[in-house]
C-alpha positions as a printed NumPy array, in Angstrom:
array([[ 73.153, 102.374,  91.076],
       [ 74.89 , 105.282,  89.384],
       [ 78.669, 105.232,  89.799],
       [ 80.024, 107.592,  92.446],
       [ 83.159, 109.729,  92.249],
       [ 85.697, 109.813,  95.059],
       [ 88.298, 112.585,  95.192],
       [ 91.875, 111.744,  96.164],
       [ 94.236, 114.067,  98.058],
       [ 97.768, 115.161,  97.234],
       [100.637, 112.753,  97.941],
       [104.265, 112.537,  96.871],
       [106.699, 109.658,  97.105],
       [108.76 , 107.411,  94.842],
       [108.24 , 103.92 ,  93.503],
       [110.622, 101.629,  91.69 ],
       [110.077, 101.653,  87.926],
       [110.232,  98.621,  85.667],
       [111.225,  98.362,  82.032],
       [108.8  ,  99.696,  79.442],
       [107.063,  96.849,  77.627],
       [104.185,  98.788,  76.093],
       [104.539, 100.612,  72.802],
       [102.16 , 102.76 ,  70.811],
       [103.377, 101.687,  67.345],
       [100.709,  98.986,  67.009],
       [ 97.1  ,  99.819,  66.244],
       [ 94.39 ,  98.881,  68.731],
       [ 92.881,  96.523,  66.144],
       [ 96.214,  94.767,  65.621],
       [ 96.688,  94.36 ,  69.375],
       [ 93.223,  92.84 ,  69.749],
       [ 93.871,  90.413,  66.88 ],
       [ 97.181,  89.335,  68.427],
       [ 95.543,  88.812,  71.832],
       [ 92.828,  86.621,  70.331],
       [ 95.511,  84.473,  68.705],
       [ 97.245,  83.969,  72.046],
       [100.504,  85.781,  71.184],
       [100.016,  88.494,  73.721],
       [101.632,  87.522,  77.029],
       [104.509,  89.76 ,  78.009],
       [105.686,  87.721,  81.001],
       [106.635,  84.06 ,  81.194],
       [103.85 ,  81.713,  82.251],
       [103.929,  78.082,  83.333],
       [101.006,  75.732,  82.838],
       [ 99.79 ,  74.372,  86.163],
       [ 96.761,  72.12 ,  86.284],
       [ 96.01 ,  73.09 ,  82.696],
       [ 96.002,  76.84 ,  83.419],
       [ 98.748,  79.335,  82.469],
       [100.172,  81.105,  85.533],
       [102.711,  83.955,  85.512],
       [106.18 ,  83.577,  86.999],
       [105.72 ,  86.794,  88.945],
       [106.127,  87.607,  92.599],
       [103.567,  89.803,  94.323],
       [106.016,  92.72 ,  94.185],
       [106.725,  92.03 ,  90.532],
       [103.023,  92.057,  89.702],
       [102.56 ,  95.375,  91.493],
       [105.556,  96.871,  89.669],
       [104.06 ,  95.854,  86.331],
       [100.759,  97.463,  87.275],
       [102.363, 100.721,  88.392],
       [104.239, 101.111,  85.144],
       [102.168,  99.364,  82.486],
       [ 98.585, 100.298,  83.449],
       [ 98.94 , 104.068,  82.833],
       [101.124, 103.409,  79.797],
       [ 98.51 , 101.134,  78.238],
       [ 95.747, 103.677,  78.909],
       [ 97.701, 106.52 ,  77.354],
       [ 98.638, 104.391,  74.325],
       [ 94.972, 103.877,  73.458],
       [ 95.415, 100.122,  73.285],
       [ 92.942,  97.626,  74.724],
       [ 93.314,  97.068,  78.477],
       [ 95.306,  94.164,  79.819],
       [ 93.276,  91.392,  81.414],
       [ 94.768,  90.381,  84.78 ],
       [ 93.067,  87.306,  86.205],
       [ 93.925,  85.038,  89.13 ],
       [ 94.439,  81.307,  89.571],
       [ 93.669,  79.193,  92.631],
       [ 92.264,  75.711,  93.167],
       [ 88.737,  76.871,  92.377],
       [ 89.905,  78.413,  89.106],
       [ 91.726,  75.229,  88.057],
       [ 88.606,  73.156,  88.626],
       [ 86.351,  75.645,  86.888],
       [ 88.678,  75.934,  83.88 ],
       [ 88.527,  72.164,  83.412],
       [ 84.724,  72.086,  83.403],
       [ 83.699,  75.477,  81.947],
       [ 84.981,  76.092,  78.376],
       [ 84.075,  79.796,  78.451],
       [ 86.017,  80.353,  81.68 ],
       [ 88.973,  78.377,  80.332],
       [ 88.959,  80.52 ,  77.18 ],
       [ 88.922,  83.69 ,  79.297],
       [ 92.044,  82.563,  81.181],
       [ 93.761,  81.719,  77.901],
       [ 93.123,  85.243,  76.617],
       [ 94.359,  86.974,  79.777],
       [ 97.595,  88.949,  79.618],
       [ 98.572,  87.901,  83.139],
       [ 97.192,  85.095,  85.295],
       [ 98.728,  85.438,  88.756],
       [ 99.018,  82.859,  91.528],
       [ 96.274,  83.757,  93.99 ],
       [ 96.353,  80.34 ,  95.66 ],
       [ 99.148,  78.855,  97.715],
       [ 98.599,  75.483,  96.05 ],
       [ 99.622,  77.062,  92.727],
       [102.92 ,  78.286,  94.166],
       [103.592,  74.879,  95.754],
       [102.838,  73.107,  92.474],
       [105.293,  75.329,  90.589],
       [108.1  ,  73.929,  92.742],
       [107.515,  70.544,  91.155],
       [108.182,  71.83 ,  87.64 ],
       [111.931,  72.347,  88.005],
       [114.159,  74.155,  85.556],
       [114.086,  77.36 ,  87.568],
       [110.418,  77.928,  86.79 ],
       [109.208,  78.451,  90.348],
       [106.639,  81.127,  91.185],
       [108.406,  83.236,  93.877],
       [105.433,  83.701,  96.187],
       [101.684,  83.892,  96.406],
       [100.062,  87.017,  95.016],
       [ 96.755,  86.88 ,  96.879],
       [ 94.514,  89.472,  95.274],
       [ 93.697,  91.213,  98.558],
       [ 97.397,  91.518,  99.376],
       [ 98.21 ,  92.81 ,  95.888],
       [ 95.586,  95.518,  96.296],
       [ 96.612,  96.569,  99.813],
       [100.339,  96.467,  99.079],
       [ 99.897,  98.594,  95.958],
       [ 97.901, 101.442,  97.506],
       [100.679, 103.721,  98.748],
       [102.658, 103.341,  95.521],
       [ 99.512, 103.977,  93.46 ],
       [ 98.957, 107.177,  95.425],
       [102.583, 108.159,  94.866],
       [102.349, 107.569,  91.121],
       [ 98.93 , 109.168,  90.782],
       [ 97.308, 106.052,  89.31 ],
       [ 93.597, 106.437,  88.684],
       [ 91.625, 103.647,  90.379],
       [ 88.053, 102.494,  89.746],
       [ 86.218,  99.967,  91.958],
       [ 83.463,  97.902,  90.313],
       [ 81.456,  95.265,  92.154],
       [ 79.947,  94.183,  95.444],
       [ 76.59 ,  94.95 ,  96.981],
       [ 75.382,  98.576,  97.047],
       [ 77.581, 100.583,  99.398],
       [ 80.432,  98.071,  99.616],
       [ 82.629,  99.652,  96.936],
       [ 82.152, 103.071,  98.548],
       [ 83.15 , 101.67 , 101.943],
       [ 86.185, 100.015, 100.366],
       [ 87.146, 103.349,  98.788],
       [ 86.995, 105.091, 102.159],
       [ 89.098, 102.379, 103.783],
       [ 91.603, 102.577, 100.934],
       [ 91.983, 106.328, 101.42 ],
       [ 92.646, 105.714, 105.1  ],
       [ 95.449, 103.311, 104.168],
       [ 96.882, 105.554, 101.437],
       [ 96.018, 109.257, 101.746],
       [ 96.031, 110.853,  98.327],
       [ 94.935, 107.719,  96.501],
       [ 93.103, 108.785,  93.351],
       [ 89.909, 106.722,  93.302],
       [ 88.089, 108.13 ,  90.302],
       [ 84.89 , 106.133,  90.592],
       [ 82.965, 103.305,  92.225],
       [ 79.928, 101.291,  91.229],
       [ 78.221,  98.228,  92.695],
       [ 78.016,  94.946,  90.821],
       [ 74.243,  94.821,  90.522],
       [ 73.702,  95.539,  86.846],
       [ 72.383,  93.483,  83.961],
       [ 74.189,  92.716,  80.735],
       [ 71.872,  95.209,  79.044],
       [ 73.191,  97.904,  81.403],
       [ 76.846,  97.146,  80.741],
       [ 77.145,  99.843,  78.075],
       [ 76.436, 102.505,  80.695],
       [ 78.979, 100.92 ,  83.058],
       [ 81.583, 101.025,  80.284],
       [ 80.739, 104.676,  79.602],
       [ 81.219, 105.578,  83.268],
       [ 84.585, 103.832,  83.445],
       [ 85.779, 105.465,  80.24 ],
       [ 84.66 , 108.887,  81.437],
       [ 86.645, 108.353,  84.644],
       [ 89.839, 107.642,  82.625],
       [ 90.832, 104.895,  85.026],
       [ 94.269, 103.314,  84.859],
       [ 93.225, 100.253,  86.873],
       [ 89.71 ,  98.874,  87.223],
       [ 89.259,  96.339,  90.029],
       [ 86.356,  94.085,  89.012],
       [ 84.72 ,  92.239,  91.915],
       [ 81.827,  90.311,  90.417],
       [ 82.897,  86.78 ,  91.348],
       [ 84.013,  83.903,  89.108],
       [ 83.148,  83.408,  86.273],
       [ 81.053,  86.559,  85.863],
       [ 83.954,  88.988,  86.352],
       [ 86.15 ,  87.272,  83.76 ],
       [ 83.276,  87.123,  81.285],
       [ 82.542,  90.836,  81.761],
       [ 86.178,  91.809,  81.22 ],
       [ 86.508,  89.711,  78.087],
       [ 83.148,  90.787,  76.679],
       [ 83.762,  94.513,  77.167],
       [ 87.519,  94.692,  76.683],
       [ 87.378,  96.199,  73.209],
       [ 85.1  ,  99.019,  74.395],
       [ 87.039,  99.993,  77.512],
       [ 89.846, 102.552,  77.492],
       [ 91.442, 101.802,  80.868],
       [ 94.903, 100.285,  81.378],
       [ 94.344,  97.134,  83.447],
       [ 91.207,  95.134,  84.236],
       [ 91.943,  93.161,  87.411],
       [ 89.442,  90.609,  88.676],
       [ 89.231,  90.529,  92.457],
       [ 86.258,  88.468,  93.717],
       [ 85.329,  89.479,  97.274],
       [ 88.232,  91.909,  97.724],
       [ 86.034,  94.863,  98.651],
       [ 84.365,  92.876, 101.435],
       [ 87.739,  91.916, 102.896],
       [ 88.812,  95.566, 102.953],
       [ 85.628,  96.638, 104.718],
       [ 85.879,  93.803, 107.253],
       [ 82.654,  92.103, 106.113],
       [ 84.732,  88.992, 105.356],
       [ 87.361,  88.161, 108.018],
       [ 90.855,  87.284, 106.811],
       [ 92.812,  84.381, 108.195],
       [ 95.619,  84.976, 110.713],
       [ 98.99 ,  85.685, 109.125],
       [100.376,  82.255, 109.997],
       [ 97.523,  80.579, 108.111],
       [ 98.118,  82.828, 105.092],
       [101.845,  82.035, 105.128],
       [101.305,  78.285, 105.382],
       [ 98.646,  78.077, 102.662],
       [ 95.788,  77.398, 105.079],
       [ 93.71 ,  80.501, 104.42 ],
       [ 91.155,  78.312, 102.643],
       [ 90.585,  76.424, 105.92 ],
       [ 89.869,  79.678, 107.748],
       [ 87.413,  80.698, 105.054],
       [ 85.693,  77.336, 105.305],
       [ 85.46 ,  77.601, 109.093],
       [ 83.993,  81.106, 108.963],
       [ 81.637,  80.514, 106.027],
       [ 80.824,  76.781, 105.828],
       [ 77.353,  77.279, 104.391],
       [ 78.678,  78.761, 101.153],
       [ 82.085,  77.106, 100.887],
       [ 81.779,  73.548, 102.213],
       [ 80.397,  71.941,  99.049],
       [ 82.681,  73.998,  96.803],
       [ 85.808,  72.95 ,  98.66 ],
       [ 84.722,  69.308,  98.917],
       [ 84.323,  69.144,  95.145],
       [ 86.927,  71.544,  93.739],
       [ 89.922,  70.934,  96.047],
       [ 90.376,  67.233,  95.182],
       [ 89.694,  68.006,  91.522],
       [ 92.335,  70.757,  91.547],
       [ 94.93 ,  68.418,  93.076],
       [ 94.202,  65.829,  90.385],
       [ 94.564,  68.486,  87.679],
       [ 97.885,  69.62 ,  89.136],
       [ 99.138,  66.025,  89.071],
       [ 98.011,  65.368,  85.485],
       [ 98.05 ,  68.709,  83.642],
       [101.144,  70.551,  84.795],
       [103.71 ,  71.334,  82.098],
       [107.015,  73.097,  81.801],
       [107.444,  76.817,  81.217],
       [106.467,  78.518,  77.984],
       [106.522,  82.146,  76.774]])
């Protein structure tokens, strides 16, 4: 499917700024080399279950996106990779070397799962993750501020028509949101060059990539050097949650870390085996591969 363009409408408001951490005095090649060597993270991470996870609240993550994504795009540097960590990711990182390497090269790995936040409380030393930054909540909570700041948003992934429906729903939630393009996730690796060209032509600040683990992380890492956006944010089934195709758990289940149980109850055919195998594995990894904070 050819990517579609969605026009935003005018909107004015204010959003809290954060300190500038992006500079243009380093060449793109030098930035890429530094990222490959692992000396690229600009926020403190802790290692939980063998995976680095940022000490960022949901609000803090959104603030970084609002400020840093357009700054990175304008600087001409490679986009930041913003991935998520939950129990599934911990288990996959321990068994899939390519996925583990992708997480290690990410600029920010945020705590999508409640179990990650709970595990951080065991570390001590003031290195507790403030709250869960569930990807769907990060997206929804950022929309009005993105509209206010004029951030350019691109939606990539889902079945044909899902990204478009998500764009329409997003505009309902935040009139004036500047969605500069959408495209479904049904493309081959041979077609990726055209996808990259469409994203670059759209001059997106933030690209939400909903291709599912580990495909979305692999795509971001593989095409990072060719893309000229600001942030690449992996988001799994986000678009389907916005459109209502996937039901979200009640608020009390989200607050108490039981959203996984709601997902299992509503989609046992696809999730039962995954949860039976990855949840115990993730708990074992948390118990044996959790370390103290590091920069």
